[in-house]
C-alpha positions as CSV (number, residue, x, y, z in Angstrom):
1,M,13.3,50.2,-6.6
2,A,13.3,51.8,-10.0
3,K,10.7,54.4,-11.0
4,P,7.3,52.8,-11.7
5,H,6.6,52.2,-15.4
6,S,3.6,50.9,-17.3
7,Y,3.3,47.4,-18.7
8,K,2.0,46.2,-22.1
9,F,0.0,43.0,-22.4
10,C,-0.3,40.3,-24.9
11,F,-1.7,36.8,-25.7
12,G,-1.8,34.4,-28.6
13,P,-4.8,33.1,-30.7
14,W,-4.4,29.6,-29.1
15,N,-5.3,31.1,-25.8
16,L,-8.9,31.3,-27.0
17,S,-9.1,27.6,-27.2
18,E,-12.2,25.6,-27.9
19,G,-12.0,23.2,-24.9
20,A,-10.8,20.0,-26.4
21,D,-8.5,17.8,-24.3
22,P,-7.1,14.3,-24.7
23,Y,-10.3,12.8,-23.2
24,G,-13.0,14.8,-25.0
25,P,-14.0,17.0,-27.9
26,P,-14.3,20.8,-28.1
27,T,-16.9,22.4,-25.8
28,R,-17.0,25.7,-27.7
29,P,-17.4,26.6,-31.4
30,V,-14.4,27.3,-33.6
31,Q,-13.8,31.1,-34.0
32,S,-12.1,32.9,-36.8
33,F,-8.8,34.7,-36.4
34,D,-10.6,38.0,-37.1
35,W,-12.9,37.3,-34.1
36,K,-9.9,36.7,-31.9
37,L,-8.2,39.8,-33.1
38,D,-11.4,41.8,-32.4
39,Q,-11.4,40.3,-28.9
40,L,-7.8,41.4,-28.3
41,R,-8.5,44.9,-29.4
42,E,-11.9,45.2,-27.6
43,H,-10.3,44.2,-24.3
44,G,-7.3,46.5,-24.6
45,F,-4.4,44.1,-25.2
46,E,-1.5,45.7,-27.1
47,A,0.1,42.7,-29.0
48,M,-0.5,39.2,-30.2
49,M,1.9,36.2,-30.1
50,F,2.1,33.9,-33.2
51,H,3.2,30.5,-34.2
52,D,4.4,30.5,-37.8
53,D,1.2,28.8,-39.0
54,D,-1.0,31.0,-36.9
55,A,0.3,33.8,-39.2
56,V,0.4,31.8,-42.4
57,P,-1.8,28.7,-42.4
58,D,-0.6,25.6,-44.3
59,I,2.9,26.9,-44.2
60,D,4.6,23.8,-45.6
61,S,2.6,23.9,-48.8
62,K,3.4,27.5,-49.8
63,S,6.4,29.1,-51.6
64,S,8.6,31.6,-49.9
65,A,7.0,34.4,-51.9
66,Q,3.5,33.3,-50.8
67,L,4.7,33.2,-47.1
68,V,6.1,36.7,-47.2
69,K,3.0,38.1,-49.1
70,E,0.6,36.6,-46.6
71,A,2.7,37.7,-43.6
72,K,2.9,41.2,-44.9
73,S,-0.9,41.3,-45.4
74,L,-1.4,40.1,-41.8
75,S,1.1,42.7,-40.6
76,K,-0.9,45.4,-42.2
77,R,-4.1,44.2,-40.6
78,L,-2.4,44.2,-37.2
79,K,-1.1,47.8,-37.7
80,D,-4.5,49.0,-38.9
81,A,-5.9,47.6,-35.7
82,G,-3.2,49.2,-33.6
83,V,-1.8,45.8,-32.6
84,A,1.9,44.6,-32.6
85,A,3.2,41.1,-33.4
86,E,5.2,40.3,-30.3
87,M,6.9,37.2,-31.5
88,V,6.7,34.3,-34.0
89,A,7.6,30.7,-33.1
90,P,8.1,27.7,-35.4
91,R,5.5,25.0,-34.7
92,L,7.8,22.0,-34.8
93,W,5.7,19.5,-32.9
94,F,2.8,18.8,-35.4
95,S,4.6,17.6,-38.5
96,P,5.2,13.9,-39.4
97,H,8.8,14.9,-39.8
98,T,9.1,15.7,-36.1
99,I,7.5,12.6,-34.4
100,D,10.9,11.7,-32.9
101,G,12.1,15.2,-32.4
102,A,12.8,18.3,-34.6
103,Y,16.4,19.7,-34.2
104,T,17.4,16.5,-32.3
105,N,15.8,13.9,-34.5
106,N,17.9,10.8,-35.2
107,D,17.1,11.2,-38.9
108,P,19.2,13.9,-40.6
109,K,16.4,14.6,-43.1
110,C,14.0,15.4,-40.3
111,R,16.6,17.7,-38.7
112,K,17.0,19.4,-42.0
113,Y,13.2,19.9,-42.2
114,A,13.1,21.4,-38.8
115,I,15.9,23.9,-39.6
116,E,14.3,24.9,-42.9
117,R,10.9,25.4,-41.3
118,S,12.6,27.6,-38.7
119,L,14.2,29.8,-41.4
120,R,10.8,30.2,-43.0
121,C,9.5,31.2,-39.6
122,I,12.2,33.9,-39.6
123,D,10.9,35.1,-43.0
124,I,7.5,35.5,-41.5
125,A,8.7,37.3,-38.5
126,R,10.7,39.8,-40.6
127,A,7.6,40.5,-42.7
128,M,5.6,41.1,-39.5
129,D,8.2,43.5,-38.0
130,T,9.3,41.5,-35.1
131,D,12.8,40.3,-34.4
132,L,11.8,37.8,-31.7
133,I,11.8,34.1,-32.5
134,V,10.6,31.9,-29.6
135,L,11.9,28.3,-29.5
136,W,9.6,26.0,-27.4
137,L,11.7,22.8,-27.9
138,A,8.6,20.6,-27.5
139,R,10.0,17.3,-28.8
140,E,13.7,17.9,-28.1
141,G,14.0,15.1,-25.5
142,T,13.2,11.4,-25.2
143,Y,10.7,8.9,-23.9
144,I,13.6,6.5,-23.1
145,R,17.1,7.8,-22.7
146,E,18.7,5.0,-24.7
147,S,17.0,6.2,-27.9
148,K,19.2,9.3,-28.4
149,D,22.8,10.5,-27.6
150,A,22.1,13.5,-25.4
151,R,25.7,14.8,-25.8
152,R,25.2,14.8,-29.6
153,C,21.8,16.4,-29.3
154,V,23.4,19.5,-27.6
155,D,25.4,19.9,-30.8
156,Y,22.3,19.5,-32.9
157,L,20.5,22.2,-30.9
158,V,23.5,24.6,-31.3
159,E,23.8,23.8,-35.0
160,A,20.1,24.7,-35.5
161,M,20.4,27.9,-33.6
162,D,23.6,28.9,-35.5
163,K,21.8,28.4,-38.8
164,M,19.0,30.7,-37.6
165,L,21.4,33.3,-36.3
166,G,23.4,33.3,-39.5
167,Y,20.3,33.5,-41.7
168,D,19.2,36.8,-40.2
169,K,21.7,39.1,-38.4
170,K,19.0,41.0,-36.5
171,I,16.7,38.3,-35.1
172,R,16.9,37.2,-31.5
173,L,16.1,33.7,-30.2
174,A,14.2,33.2,-27.0
175,I,14.4,29.6,-25.7
176,E,11.3,28.6,-23.7
177,P,12.3,25.8,-21.4
178,K,10.0,23.0,-20.1
179,P,11.1,19.9,-18.2
180,N,8.6,17.5,-19.6
181,E,5.4,17.1,-21.7
182,P,5.1,16.1,-24.5
183,M,8.5,14.4,-24.0
184,D,9.1,12.4,-20.8
185,H,12.4,14.3,-20.3
186,A,13.4,17.4,-22.1
187,Y,17.0,18.4,-22.9
188,L,16.7,22.0,-21.9
189,P,14.4,21.9,-18.8
190,T,15.2,25.2,-17.1
191,I,16.4,28.7,-17.7
192,G,19.9,27.8,-16.6
193,H,20.0,25.1,-19.3
194,A,18.8,27.6,-21.9
195,L,21.3,30.3,-21.0
196,A,24.1,27.8,-20.9
197,V,23.5,26.4,-24.4
198,A,23.2,30.1,-25.6
199,Q,26.9,30.5,-24.8
200,L,27.8,27.7,-27.3
201,T,26.1,29.5,-30.2
202,R,27.8,31.8,-32.8
203,D,26.2,34.9,-31.3
204,P,25.3,34.4,-27.6
205,K,24.2,38.0,-27.2
206,R,21.2,37.2,-29.5
207,V,20.1,34.1,-27.6
208,G,18.0,34.6,-24.5
209,C,14.9,33.1,-23.0
210,L,11.2,33.2,-22.3
211,I,9.9,32.1,-18.9
212,E,6.6,30.4,-18.4
213,S,5.3,30.2,-14.8
214,A,3.8,26.7,-15.2
215,H,7.0,25.3,-16.8
216,A,9.1,26.5,-13.9
217,L,6.6,25.0,-11.4
218,L,6.7,21.7,-13.4
219,A,10.5,21.7,-12.8
220,G,9.9,22.1,-9.1
221,L,11.2,25.7,-9.2
222,D,9.9,29.1,-8.1
223,P,9.1,31.2,-11.2
224,A,10.3,34.3,-9.4
225,D,13.7,32.8,-9.0
226,E,13.8,31.9,-12.7
227,I,12.9,35.5,-13.6
228,D,15.6,36.9,-11.3
229,F,18.2,34.5,-12.8
230,A,17.3,35.5,-16.4
231,M,17.3,39.2,-15.5
232,A,20.8,38.8,-14.0
233,F,22.0,38.0,-17.5
234,D,19.7,40.6,-19.1
235,K,18.2,37.7,-21.1
236,L,14.5,37.7,-20.3
237,W,12.9,38.8,-23.5
238,S,9.4,37.5,-23.1
239,L,7.2,36.0,-20.4
240,H,4.2,33.7,-20.2
241,L,2.4,34.2,-16.9
242,N,-0.1,31.5,-15.8
243,D,-0.5,29.1,-13.0
244,Q,-0.2,25.4,-12.2
245,N,-1.6,23.0,-9.6
246,G,1.4,20.9,-8.8
247,M,3.8,18.9,-10.9
248,K,1.5,17.2,-13.4
249,F,0.4,18.1,-16.9
250,D,0.7,21.7,-18.1
251,Q,-2.5,23.3,-17.0
252,D,-2.2,27.0,-18.2
253,K,-4.5,28.2,-15.5
254,P,-5.3,31.9,-15.1
255,F,-2.5,33.9,-13.5
256,G,-2.7,33.7,-9.7
257,S,-5.4,31.0,-9.9
258,N,-3.6,28.5,-7.8
259,N,-1.1,30.4,-5.6
260,L,-1.4,34.2,-5.1
261,R,1.8,34.4,-3.2
262,I,3.9,32.8,-5.9
263,A,2.1,35.1,-8.4
264,F,2.9,38.1,-6.1
265,N,6.6,37.3,-6.0
266,Q,6.7,37.1,-9.8
267,V,5.2,40.5,-10.2
268,R,7.5,41.8,-7.5
269,T,10.6,40.6,-9.2
270,L,9.5,41.9,-12.6
271,E,8.9,45.3,-11.0
272,R,12.2,45.2,-9.0
273,T,14.3,44.2,-12.0
274,G,12.7,46.6,-14.5
275,Y,11.2,44.1,-16.9
276,G,9.3,45.9,-19.7
277,R,11.4,49.0,-19.8
278,H,12.9,48.0,-23.1
279,G,9.5,47.2,-24.7
280,E,9.0,43.6,-23.5
281,Y,5.5,42.4,-23.1
282,V,3.7,40.7,-20.3
283,C,2.1,37.7,-22.1
284,F,-0.6,35.4,-20.7
285,D,-0.4,31.8,-21.8
286,V,-3.7,30.8,-20.3
287,H,-6.7,28.8,-21.4
288,P,-10.3,28.9,-20.5
289,F,-11.5,26.1,-18.1
290,R,-13.1,23.4,-20.3
291,P,-16.6,24.0,-19.0
292,T,-16.4,27.7,-19.9
293,Q,-19.3,28.9,-22.0
294,P,-18.8,31.1,-25.1
295,N,-20.2,34.2,-23.5
296,H,-17.4,34.0,-20.9
297,W,-14.6,33.2,-23.4
298,M,-12.3,36.2,-22.6
299,D,-12.6,36.0,-18.8
300,H,-9.5,34.0,-18.2
301,L,-7.4,36.6,-20.0
302,V,-9.1,39.7,-18.6
303,N,-8.9,38.1,-15.1
304,S,-5.2,37.3,-15.5
305,R,-4.4,40.9,-16.4
306,Q,-6.6,42.2,-13.6
307,T,-4.8,39.9,-11.1
308,F,-1.4,41.1,-12.4
309,L,-2.4,44.8,-12.0
310,R,-3.8,44.2,-8.5
311,L,-0.6,42.4,-7.5
312,L,1.4,45.2,-9.1
313,E,-0.4,47.6,-6.6
314,K,0.6,45.2,-3.8
315,A,4.2,45.0,-5.0
316,R,4.4,48.8,-5.2
317,S,2.8,49.4,-1.8
318,F,4.7,46.7,0.0
319,D,6.6,48.1,3.0
320,D,10.1,47.3,1.9
321,K,11.7,49.4,4.7
322,Q,9.9,47.3,7.3
323,A,10.8,44.1,5.4
324,Q,14.5,45.0,5.3
325,A,14.4,45.7,9.1
326,L,13.0,42.3,9.7
327,V,15.6,40.7,7.3
328,K,18.4,42.5,9.3
329,D,17.0,41.1,12.5
330,R,16.6,37.7,10.9
331,N,13.0,37.7,12.0
332,Y,11.6,35.7,9.1
333,Q,8.5,34.7,11.0
334,A,7.5,38.3,11.1
335,L,8.5,38.8,7.5
336,D,6.3,35.8,6.5
337,Q,3.4,37.3,8.3
338,L,4.0,40.8,6.9
339,V,3.6,39.3,3.3
340,I,0.5,37.4,4.3
341,E,-1.1,40.4,6.0
342,H,-0.2,42.6,3.0
343,L,-1.8,40.1,0.5
344,L,-4.9,39.8,2.8
345,G,-5.3,43.6,2.6
346,K,-4.6,44.5,6.2
């Protein structure tokens, strides 16, 4: 195992949500961005993730000059606070132009809007001193398969990424796969799909991925395997750790909340493969439980980091020599119990 290293932690302003869901209104008051930035600093997180309109509100109504001016102003505020901008992602699932998809919309005018919005996102990222653009392809899929030509949609996705890669020679694109929700079926549901389509772009070396624990679980996959797969290609450029209770809607539960062993194996593979050694962040894409009161607003993030750090201790103190002896003997029953006993603290 590589020499131990320290990890840097990150979250986004949307992770301090107000508790609204499809069945009910908010349960906590709206807070300003400044309040959220103060919480990040106070609790020792090193970076913040952004959607383009988290960084520059009402993005579609502003000129390119206004976008850059506001993004640079925000960048200065972050630097003054000792906080980095980890990434910027184009929010392509809110607009009336993207009701039936963004890059894969049947309407060429809507596809054009999605690409232009993405280029504006790159302008914002450049002004905020980050080269990482995350693509959560939220509406790139269908509710019914007959509504789109899936083969053509692969070309549309590649075309959009090629436009972004050509627009800025330094940016990197990290695809964040998810198998469903909001679409019934997504076109790039797993890391394998993301890395395959990367090979079709004009510069595959600058197209990687972001893994979210819950998204892998929704696909019926083990997040640790997805991490190992991405690291085999040296393409894991960001990470959203959280948890998920089964294959249902995306819950964004605190890391380790539902299955500590699955969480342990994610930390173990991150440690084994050296994630973070090139400046990558451990990001938590988690939300407070809806009944959470305002005075406990940060607990889900602080607890997720604490769970990560405790599991990091477990990963580093795990008896690999004994485990390998059991593997050699093909004694997987004993190996199974070794992990259980280790997690139980015996």
